[in-house]
N, C-alpha and C positions, 0 to 999 in steps of 0.2 A: 362590400361583403369579404369573409376570409374564405367561404367556400367555395372552391373553386371545381369540385367534383358533380356540378349541376347537370341534369339530363339535357339544360338549352342551351345550342352553341352559344358560344359567345366569341365576337373577333378577338384578333389579340391586342389591337389598340384599346377594345372597350375593357380588357381585362388589363392593361395597364394602367387605364385610366380609371380603374376601379384603386387597382392596388395604390395608386397615388393619393387620389381621396382617404384612402385608410390610413396611410404612413400619415399624411400633413394634418389628418385629425389629431390624431396622436402625438404629435410631435407639437403642434397649437397647443394641446392639453396638458404635454408634460412638462413642454421648454417655450415658453411664450414667446421671452424674452430674445432666446437664442436665434442665428440667423437660419438655421436649418429650418424654423417654424416658418420663416418669411419666404423658404425656397418657391419658384416656379415651375411650372410644368417643364419647360427647356432645360432646367438645372437638374431635375428630379431625370429626368431621362439621359441625360448625360452621365450623370453619375452612375445610376443602372449600369449605365455601359461602360462605365470606368471598372465598375465592379465585376461586371459578366468578363472583361477582358483581363482584368487581375486574376480572377479566379482560372481561365482560361492558361494563362502564362503561368499559374501554379502547376496545372496539372502537367504542363509542359514539361516544364523542370522535372518533375515527379517521374515522369515516365523516361526521359533521357536520363537518369541517375539510375534506373532499372535496367534501362537496354545495356549502359556501360558497367554494371557488375555482373549482367548476364554474358557479356560480352570479356570478361576477366575471367569466365569460368568459377560462375557463383561468388557468393561470397565469401572473404579470407577468413579461415578458422582462427578464432583467437586462443593463442598459445597459452597452454597450464602448464606453470612454472611449478606446480606441487605434483604433478602428476608421477615424475621420476622420485619422489621424496618418498619413502618406507616410512609407515607413523606404525608406533605400537598396536598392540591388538587391543580395543576397547578405546584408542584415544583419537580424537578428533582433529582436525587441521585448524582452529581456533584455538591458539595458544597451546595445543598437544596434550590439552586437557584429556582426563576420561570423560566419555560422553556418550547416552544413547545413542546420539547424531552422529554415527558413523559405520561403515560397510560392516562392522564386525559386534554390533550391538547384543547378540545372542550369547556373547560368552560373559556375561555379566552372572553373578552369584545367581543373581533371584529375580526370577521375571516374572512382571504380574501379569494374569489373565487379563481378558478383555473384561471389560466391567459388564455386571448383571445390567438388566432392563431397568429395575428399581433405582438403580445407581444414577444410570445413565438419566433417568427422568428426575432425579432428586439435583443434579449435580446442572444439569441443563434445564428442560423446559419449565419444570417447578422456580426454580431460583432466578431463570429469565424474567420472571412475573414481579420480582422485589427490586429493592435499590440495590442490590449486591450485585447482581448480574451475573452471568452463566459463566460453568469453570469447568473446565476438564476435570474427569474423576480422578482421583489421587491413586496411583496404584498397590493395590491391598495385594496380600497374601493368600494364595487360594486356600478357600477351604469348605464346609461340608455346606451341604444345602440347608442343613437344620440351624447354620449359624447365621444373622444379622447378618448385612454387609457393611455396616457401620462399626459391628463389633470386630472386625478384622482388622489385623495388624495392619500398618502402613508404611511398605517398602521403602526404606531409604532410598535417596537418590544421591548420584556422586555430585560434589557441591556444584560443579558448572551445571548443573540439569536441576537444580533447585531453585526454580525462580518463585515459588512464593514461599520465601526466607521470611521470619518474621523479624524484625529488628530486634534485639535484647537491649536490657539498659544500657548496657555496656556499650554498646552501641552507639548508642545516641548521646548520650552524654561524656563518655572518655573521647580526646580528639583521635583522629585517627592517625597522624604521626606529627609530632614534635621535633620540630628541626632549629638547629642551633642559629642564633644570627649569624655566627661566624661563618657559617658554611652556604648561608644562603646566596652570597655573590656568586658561588662557584655552582650553584645550578643554574641561578638565571643567567639568561646573556645579560653582558653588562651595558648593551643599549637599553634595555627595559629599565634601569636604574638610573 
């Protein structure tokens, strides 16, 4: 039986015997030709003891590592190499591109207000029921309450933040870069050729 919160008291030996029978029945059903299915009770108890000892050693090792860290004065801080670097306004640390993911994101010329409840419902809950999936609402310019939210102009994003950019036919059909055959050996490592 798998329920160990019975009201009736069971001795530890009886409980271990019950565990053995449950596991062996499962092993015989799932792996009838393996050696595990033929394990007798003494081997089972030795295996259980080895598992408990391994778990105890693992916990002791974890406690020892934590004590070493605490004795050294806590975890050593990871140095931030970009902390001294001054980035231009509206520029992020990745490729130093203009982005909203930077400390001075409010300096963007057009900042969209928080989306309205119907827009959140349309882009989130209603779309989640379809095969398209849920999306964040597009940033739109502020408008009056008389104008429907889907008629408001979408604010342009910086190229680095434009994640839903639809590829044009030119992007799909034209090659990205045409490299002359004479330059290829200089670009690649000679061991690769």
